[in-house]
C-alpha positions as CSV (number, residue, x, y, z in Angstrom):
1,M,22.3,23.9,7.1
2,H,19.2,21.8,7.6
3,E,19.3,18.2,6.0
4,P,16.9,17.8,3.2
5,A,14.3,15.1,3.2
6,V,16.4,12.5,1.1
7,K,15.0,8.9,1.1
8,K,17.9,6.8,2.8
9,I,15.7,3.7,2.2
10,L,14.2,1.6,-0.6
11,Y,10.8,0.1,-0.4
12,W,10.4,-3.6,-1.8
13,C,7.4,-5.8,-2.3
14,E,8.3,-9.1,-1.2
15,H,5.0,-10.7,-2.6
16,C,5.8,-9.3,-6.2
17,N,9.3,-9.0,-6.0
18,V,9.4,-5.7,-7.3
19,P,11.0,-2.2,-5.9
20,L,8.7,0.5,-4.9
21,I,8.7,4.4,-4.9
22,G,6.3,4.2,-1.9
23,R,5.6,2.3,1.0
24,T,2.4,0.1,-0.7
25,C,2.6,-2.0,-3.7
26,S,-0.7,-2.1,-5.9
27,C,-1.1,-5.6,-5.0
28,G,-2.0,-4.5,-1.5
29,N,1.0,-5.7,0.3
30,E,3.0,-3.4,2.6
31,A,6.7,-3.2,1.4
32,K,9.8,-4.1,3.3
33,T,12.8,-1.5,3.7
34,I,16.3,-1.8,2.4
35,A,18.9,0.6,3.9
36,L,20.6,2.4,1.3
37,L,24.4,3.7,1.3
38,Q,25.4,7.5,1.2
39,P,24.5,9.5,-1.1
40,Y,21.3,7.1,-1.2
41,D,21.0,7.6,-5.0
42,I,19.8,4.2,-7.0
43,R,19.3,3.5,-10.5
44,P,18.4,0.4,-12.4
45,A,20.9,-1.7,-13.9
46,L,20.6,-1.5,-17.7
47,S,22.1,-3.5,-20.6
48,G,25.7,-2.6,-20.2
49,D,25.6,-3.0,-16.3
50,R,23.6,-6.3,-16.4
51,N,25.8,-7.8,-18.7
52,R,28.9,-7.1,-16.8
53,I,27.3,-8.3,-13.5
54,I,26.1,-11.5,-15.4
55,Q,29.8,-12.0,-17.0
56,L,31.1,-11.7,-13.4
57,L,28.9,-13.8,-11.6
58,R,29.2,-16.5,-14.2
59,S,32.8,-16.6,-14.4
60,Q,32.9,-17.1,-10.6
61,Y,30.0,-19.6,-9.8
62,G,29.2,-20.9,-13.4
63,E,25.7,-20.5,-15.4
64,V,23.5,-19.2,-12.4
65,P,20.3,-17.3,-13.6
66,V,20.3,-13.5,-12.9
67,P,17.2,-11.7,-11.9
68,K,15.9,-9.2,-14.5
69,V,15.6,-6.6,-12.0
70,I,18.7,-5.2,-10.5
71,L,19.2,-1.8,-8.5
72,L,22.7,-0.1,-8.0
73,N,23.4,2.1,-5.3
74,K,26.5,4.2,-5.8
75,T,28.9,4.8,-2.9
76,G,32.3,5.9,-1.9
77,G,35.5,4.3,-3.3
78,Y,38.5,4.5,-5.4
79,D,36.3,4.7,-8.3
80,R,33.0,2.6,-9.3
81,A,31.8,1.4,-6.2
82,E,28.1,0.2,-6.2
83,L,25.8,-1.9,-4.0
84,V,24.0,-4.2,-6.2
85,I,20.4,-4.8,-4.8
86,S,18.0,-7.7,-6.0
87,N,15.4,-10.1,-4.9
88,G,14.6,-7.7,-2.0
89,D,17.7,-7.4,-0.5
90,R,21.5,-6.8,-0.8
91,F,23.0,-8.9,-3.5
92,G,26.7,-7.9,-3.8
93,W,29.3,-5.2,-4.5
94,L,30.2,-4.0,-7.8
95,T,33.6,-2.3,-7.9
96,F,36.3,-1.1,-10.4
97,D,39.8,-0.9,-9.5
98,P,41.7,1.9,-11.6
99,V,45.0,0.1,-10.8
100,T,44.4,-3.0,-12.4
101,R,41.4,-1.7,-14.3
102,T,39.4,-4.6,-13.7
103,Y,35.9,-5.2,-12.6
104,S,34.8,-7.4,-9.3
105,L,31.6,-8.6,-8.2
106,E,31.6,-9.6,-4.3
107,I,28.5,-11.7,-3.3
108,A,26.5,-10.5,-0.2
109,P,25.4,-13.5,2.3
110,E,21.8,-12.3,1.5
111,A,22.2,-13.5,-2.0
112,L,23.2,-17.1,-1.0
113,P,19.3,-18.6,-0.7
114,F,19.2,-17.5,-4.2
115,L,22.6,-18.9,-5.6
116,V,23.4,-22.0,-3.7
117,Q,20.9,-24.0,-5.8
118,H,22.5,-22.8,-8.8
119,I,26.2,-22.6,-8.3
120,S,28.5,-24.9,-10.1
121,K,31.9,-23.7,-9.3
122,G,33.4,-21.4,-7.1
123,V,32.4,-23.2,-3.9
124,I,35.0,-24.4,-1.4
125,D,34.2,-27.3,1.1
126,L,36.0,-26.2,4.2
127,G,36.1,-29.9,5.3
128,N,38.9,-30.7,2.7
129,H,41.0,-27.8,4.1
130,I,40.3,-27.5,7.8
131,D,40.0,-29.8,10.5
132,L,36.5,-28.8,11.5
133,K,36.4,-31.1,14.6
134,A,39.5,-29.5,16.0
135,E,38.1,-25.8,15.4
136,K,36.1,-25.0,18.4
137,G,33.6,-22.3,18.3
138,R,32.9,-19.9,15.4
139,I,35.4,-20.2,12.2
140,G,33.8,-16.8,10.8
141,G,36.3,-14.2,11.0
142,K,39.2,-16.5,11.0
143,R,42.0,-17.1,8.8
144,F,43.2,-20.5,7.4
145,P,45.9,-22.0,5.4
146,L,44.6,-23.9,2.3
147,K,45.7,-27.3,1.5
148,E,45.5,-26.9,-2.3
149,P,46.0,-24.0,-4.6
150,V,42.8,-21.9,-5.1
151,P,43.1,-18.7,-7.1
152,D,42.9,-15.4,-5.4
153,G,39.4,-13.6,-4.9
154,Q,36.1,-14.2,-3.4
155,V,34.5,-17.7,-2.9
156,I,31.6,-19.4,-1.3
157,V,32.2,-21.6,1.4
158,T,30.2,-24.6,2.9
159,A,30.7,-26.6,6.1
160,N,28.3,-28.7,8.1
161,G,25.5,-27.8,5.9
162,K,26.2,-24.1,6.2
163,Y,27.2,-21.7,3.7
164,G,29.2,-18.4,3.4
165,T,31.3,-16.3,1.7
166,A,35.1,-16.0,2.0
167,T,38.1,-14.3,0.6
168,V,41.3,-16.3,-0.9
169,K,44.4,-14.6,-1.0
170,D,48.0,-16.0,-1.0
171,G,47.1,-19.7,-0.1
172,Y,45.1,-18.5,2.7
173,I,41.3,-18.3,3.2
174,R,39.5,-15.8,5.4
175,I,36.2,-16.6,6.2
176,K,33.5,-13.9,7.0
177,E,30.6,-15.9,8.5
178,L,28.9,-19.4,8.1
179,L,25.3,-19.5,8.7
180,P,22.4,-22.1,7.6
181,V,21.1,-21.0,4.3
182,L,17.7,-22.5,2.9
183,P,17.4,-22.2,-0.9
184,K,14.7,-20.1,-2.0
185,V,12.7,-19.8,-5.3
186,Y,11.9,-15.9,-6.2
187,P,9.6,-14.5,-8.7
188,D,11.4,-12.8,-11.8
189,P,9.2,-10.1,-13.1
190,G,10.9,-7.5,-15.5
191,W,10.9,-3.9,-15.6
192,E,7.2,-3.6,-17.1
193,T,5.9,-5.0,-13.9
194,V,7.9,-2.8,-11.8
195,I,6.3,0.0,-13.8
196,A,3.0,-1.3,-13.3
197,K,3.1,-1.7,-9.7
198,N,4.5,1.7,-9.3
199,A,1.9,3.6,-11.8
200,Y,0.0,5.3,-8.7
201,H,3.2,6.5,-7.2
202,L,4.4,7.7,-10.6
203,K,1.3,9.6,-11.4
204,N,1.7,11.6,-7.9
205,L,5.2,12.4,-8.9
206,E,4.2,13.7,-11.9
207,R,1.1,15.5,-10.8
208,N,3.5,17.4,-8.1
209,A,6.2,18.2,-10.8
210,V,3.8,19.8,-13.2
211,R,2.3,21.8,-10.3
212,T,5.5,23.3,-9.3
213,I,6.4,24.0,-13.0
214,K,3.2,25.9,-13.4
215,R,3.2,27.7,-10.1
216,H,6.4,29.4,-11.3
217,M,6.6,29.3,-14.9
218,K,5.1,32.9,-15.2
219,D,7.3,34.7,-12.6
220,R,9.4,35.9,-15.3
221,P,8.4,37.3,-19.0
222,L,9.9,33.9,-20.7
223,V,10.0,30.3,-19.5
224,N,12.1,27.6,-21.1
225,V,13.8,24.4,-20.3
226,S,17.7,23.8,-19.9
227,F,18.3,20.5,-21.8
228,S,21.4,18.8,-21.4
229,G,20.7,15.4,-23.3
230,G,20.7,13.5,-19.8
231,K,17.8,11.5,-18.3
232,D,17.2,14.3,-15.7
233,S,16.7,16.9,-18.1
234,T,15.0,14.6,-20.5
235,A,12.3,14.0,-17.6
236,A,12.2,17.8,-16.9
237,M,11.3,18.7,-20.4
238,H,8.5,16.1,-20.7
239,L,6.8,17.6,-17.4
240,A,7.5,21.0,-18.7
241,K,5.6,20.3,-21.8
242,K,2.9,18.9,-19.6
243,A,2.6,22.2,-17.9
244,G,2.5,24.2,-21.2
245,V,6.4,25.3,-21.7
246,E,7.4,25.0,-25.4
247,K,11.0,26.3,-25.4
248,A,14.1,24.5,-24.6
249,F,17.8,25.0,-25.3
250,F,20.9,23.2,-25.3
251,I,24.4,24.4,-25.1
252,D,26.8,22.3,-27.2
253,T,30.2,22.4,-25.9
254,G,31.7,20.7,-28.6
255,L,32.9,17.7,-26.6
256,E,29.5,15.7,-26.6
257,F,29.1,12.2,-27.6
258,P,27.9,11.7,-31.0
259,E,24.7,9.9,-29.6
260,T,23.9,12.8,-27.6
261,I,24.1,15.3,-30.5
262,Q,22.0,13.0,-32.7
263,F,19.3,12.6,-29.7
264,I,19.4,16.6,-29.3
265,R,18.6,16.9,-33.0
266,E,15.6,14.3,-32.6
267,Q,14.1,16.5,-29.9
268,G,14.0,19.8,-31.9
269,V,15.7,21.8,-29.1
270,E,17.5,25.1,-29.8
271,V,21.0,24.6,-30.0
272,I,23.3,27.3,-28.6
273,S,26.6,26.9,-30.5
274,K,29.8,26.4,-28.7
275,G,31.4,29.5,-30.9
276,D,35.1,30.0,-30.7
277,N,35.7,28.6,-27.2
278,N,39.3,27.8,-27.9
279,F,39.2,24.7,-25.6
280,W,41.8,23.2,-27.2
281,Q,44.2,26.0,-27.1
282,V,43.3,26.8,-23.5
283,I,44.4,23.2,-22.3
284,E,47.8,23.6,-23.5
285,E,48.3,26.5,-21.2
286,R,46.2,25.4,-18.2
287,G,46.4,21.7,-18.4
288,P,43.5,19.3,-18.0
289,P,40.6,20.5,-16.0
290,G,40.0,18.7,-12.7
291,K,37.3,17.9,-10.3
292,D,38.5,20.5,-7.9
293,N,39.3,23.0,-10.8
294,R,36.5,22.8,-13.3
295,W,37.4,26.0,-15.3
296,C,36.0,24.1,-18.4
297,C,32.2,24.5,-17.3
298,S,32.9,28.5,-17.2
299,L,34.5,28.4,-20.9
300,L,32.3,25.8,-22.4
301,K,28.9,26.4,-20.4
302,L,28.6,29.3,-18.3
303,D,29.9,31.8,-20.7
304,P,27.9,30.9,-23.4
305,L,24.8,30.7,-21.0
306,K,25.4,34.2,-19.9
307,A,25.4,35.4,-23.7
308,Y,22.3,33.5,-24.2
309,L,20.4,35.0,-21.2
310,D,21.7,38.4,-21.7
311,D,20.1,38.2,-25.3
312,I,16.7,36.8,-24.0
313,G,16.2,38.7,-20.9
314,P,14.7,37.5,-17.8
315,C,13.5,34.2,-17.8
316,V,12.3,31.2,-15.8
317,T,14.5,28.0,-16.3
318,I,13.1,24.5,-15.8
319,Q,16.2,22.2,-15.0
320,G,16.6,18.8,-14.0
321,N,18.9,19.1,-11.1
322,R,18.6,16.5,-8.3
323,W,19.6,16.2,-4.5
324,Y,21.2,12.8,-5.0
325,E,23.5,14.1,-7.6
326,S,26.0,15.5,-5.7
327,W,26.8,17.1,-2.3
328,N,26.7,20.5,-3.6
329,R,22.9,20.0,-4.9
330,A,21.8,18.2,-1.7
331,G,20.3,21.5,-0.3
332,L,18.6,22.4,-3.7
333,E,15.4,24.6,-3.2
334,V,12.4,24.6,-5.7
335,T,13.6,27.8,-7.0
336,S,17.0,29.4,-7.2
337,Q,18.5,32.7,-8.9
338,N,21.4,32.3,-11.1
339,P,24.2,33.9,-9.3
340,I,25.8,34.7,-12.6
341,N,22.5,36.2,-14.2
342,P,20.1,37.3,-11.5
343,L,17.3,37.7,-14.2
344,Q,17.2,33.9,-14.6
345,L,15.0,32.1,-12.0
346,N,15.9,28.3,-11.9
347,V,13.1,25.8,-11.2
348,S,13.8,22.2,-10.2
349,P,10.9,20.1,-10.1
350,I,12.3,16.9,-9.6
351,R,15.0,17.8,-7.0
352,S,13.6,15.1,-4.8
353,W,13.7,12.3,-7.3
354,R,16.3,9.5,-7.3
355,A,17.6,8.2,-10.6
356,F,15.2,5.3,-9.8
357,E,12.2,7.5,-10.1
358,V,13.6,9.3,-13.5
359,F,13.9,6.0,-15.2
360,L,10.8,4.5,-14.3
361,Y,9.0,7.7,-15.3
362,L,10.6,7.7,-18.6
363,W,9.7,4.3,-19.3
364,W,6.2,4.8,-17.9
365,R,5.5,7.5,-20.3
366,K,7.6,5.9,-23.0
367,V,9.8,9.0,-23.2
368,P,13.0,8.2,-25.5
369,M,16.2,8.7,-23.7
370,N,20.1,9.1,-24.5
371,P,21.2,5.6,-25.7
372,M,24.5,6.1,-23.8
373,Y,22.8,5.0,-20.6
374,E,22.2,1.2,-22.1
375,Q,26.0,1.2,-22.8
376,G,26.8,1.3,-18.8
377,V,27.6,5.3,-18.7
378,E,26.1,6.9,-15.8
379,R,27.1,10.7,-17.0
380,V,26.5,11.8,-20.6
381,G,27.6,15.1,-20.6
382,C,31.3,15.8,-22.2
383,Y,32.9,12.9,-22.9
384,L,36.2,14.1,-21.2
385,C,34.6,15.4,-18.1
386,P,36.8,15.0,-15.0
387,A,33.5,14.2,-12.8
388,M,33.2,11.0,-14.9
389,L,34.6,7.8,-13.3
390,E,37.7,6.1,-14.6
391,S,35.5,3.0,-15.2
392,E,33.1,4.9,-17.5
393,Y,36.3,6.5,-19.3
394,D,37.8,3.2,-19.9
395,S,34.6,1.9,-21.4
396,I,34.3,5.0,-23.4
397,R,37.9,4.3,-24.8
398,R,36.6,0.9,-26.3
399,T,33.4,2.2,-27.7
400,H,34.3,5.7,-28.8
401,P,38.1,5.2,-29.9
402,G,37.5,8.2,-32.4
403,I,36.7,11.1,-29.8
404,T,38.9,9.8,-27.1
405,A,41.9,9.4,-29.1
406,R,43.0,13.2,-29.2
407,W,42.2,13.5,-25.3
408,D,44.4,10.7,-24.6
409,A,47.3,12.3,-26.8
410,F,47.0,15.4,-25.0
411,L,47.2,13.7,-21.8
412,E,50.1,11.9,-22.6
413,K,51.9,14.9,-24.2
414,W,51.2,17.0,-21.0
415,A,52.2,14.1,-18.4
416,K,55.5,13.5,-20.3
417,K,56.2,17.5,-20.3
418,R,55.5,17.7,-16.6
419,Q,57.1,14.2,-15.7
420,M,54.3,12.6,-14.2
421,P,54.3,9.1,-13.2
422,D,52.5,6.5,-15.2
423,A,49.6,6.7,-12.7
424,Y,48.6,10.4,-13.7
425,I,46.8,8.8,-16.8
426,S,46.6,5.0,-16.0
427,W,44.5,5.6,-12.8
428,G,42.7,8.6,-13.8
429,L,44.7,11.0,-11.3
430,W,44.5,13.6,-13.8
431,R,41.2,14.3,-12.8
432,W,42.5,16.2,-9.6
433,H,45.0,18.9,-9.1
434,T,45.1,18.4,-5.4
435,L,44.4,14.5,-4.9
436,P,41.6,13.8,-2.2
437,P,42.0,11.5,0.6
438,K,40.8,8.4,-1.1
439,M,43.3,8.8,-3.7
440,R,46.3,9.7,-1.4
441,E,45.4,6.6,0.2
442,L,45.5,4.6,-3.1
443,C,48.9,6.3,-3.9
444,R,50.2,5.4,-0.4
445,N,49.1,1.7,-0.6
446,M,50.8,1.3,-4.2
447,G,54.1,3.4,-3.5
448,V,53.2,6.3,-5.5
449,F,54.5,9.4,-4.0
450,V,52.5,12.6,-3.1
451,N,53.9,16.2,-2.4
452,D,53.2,18.0,0.8
453,D,50.5,20.0,-0.7
454,F,48.8,16.8,-1.9
455,T,49.7,17.3,-5.6
456,L,51.0,14.3,-7.4
457,A,54.9,14.2,-7.1
458,K,56.9,13.9,-10.4
459,K,58.2,10.7,-11.7
460,D,61.1,9.7,-9.7
461,K,61.1,12.8,-7.3
462,K,61.5,10.5,-4.4
463,K,65.3,10.2,-5.4
464,E,65.8,13.7,-5.7
465,S,67.6,15.5,-2.5
466,G,66.2,18.5,-0.6
467,R,62.6,18.0,-2.0
468,K,59.7,16.8,0.4
469,T,57.7,14.1,-0.7
470,R,55.5,11.9,1.1
471,K,53.5,8.5,0.6
472,V,50.0,10.1,1.9
């Protein structure tokens, strides 16, 4: 399959210190490029994300200032793993450990010119622990014993006027690299400045998307918008309205956040009732849906959608699907027929947008969006969706205990009945029927056994005779 023209870099104006959609800034300067990590999607750090970064950064290094404009580039890991970008470069890596259920922020060397002038703790002078004169050549990449106790984790190190980052574990320090660092002061614009500097690019995105909708909106007798309450469908609906599309629908799965339902009501969208889907009865027999067994989508979304489409007849549906959301959507065309109902033609006017463009566009046009995003939630669909990160569900347990309690009670009952180990719930392993390689690696590292078919082994199965299990 031909690889779509995904954007693998981020543009940044060093003069204005703002991220850009295009190569040039409205100030007239050419932008530098920052390489992104797969799947190349980037999004602004909103209130929940930024507060977490502030808390982690200051707990490690003291009352350092934090830039207003921060972007997050998601990448692969056991759970949440994001490259943090700010001040026109890599700032660090934000990760969530599903085993310890804690976040960590690892500082990138590129952030040191900004940080070294402000840090008040978390800095180790290597001269107090290492005989620097006796060490010939580079000490970067080497491991040394510490003379005094230092808590495990990442630290900033200094020696002979140079700075670097290092990791402390069990009384030893491993130094990554030491380099000369010149303190640097950066402009600290807000998102309103980012929007202003990108206005030209946003106008072009809007113009092209509206043209796409107008080009196809009459390909069927009816035209509507599929609205989920998320940011992408919010942008798609706003663009569709500009093109003259008036009708939008939302499928209520019965498992939505209260904030989403309220947001839907405020938009005046037609709500397709969940009907009698019997979800809570079905899971008693089928068990929890998984990322590799999304039977819930058929029951809660596709079946009601098919009934709705059968009722209204042939139609064009504007949707907010994007290339960067998943590998399955990376080759999404402008138009595609619904395989379940060929009478529906789906149109994806923002398929080439990243989350960065989506948020900027909504802010630029002052379009209201689902308030869940400000809480640090990236997905605002069903609150128990297996595609959600465990870090997100960990947050939702605290913010929405009223809706998560029933699901947690079911998981506990299901795990007990099938003798699943504690990791089934506590690490979020219920989200897979067949564990993917990264989670098998985690199980192997932590001594949790996996069956030969890569399903999670029962509790204490390693003690049973005549059964094959392995740490794979």
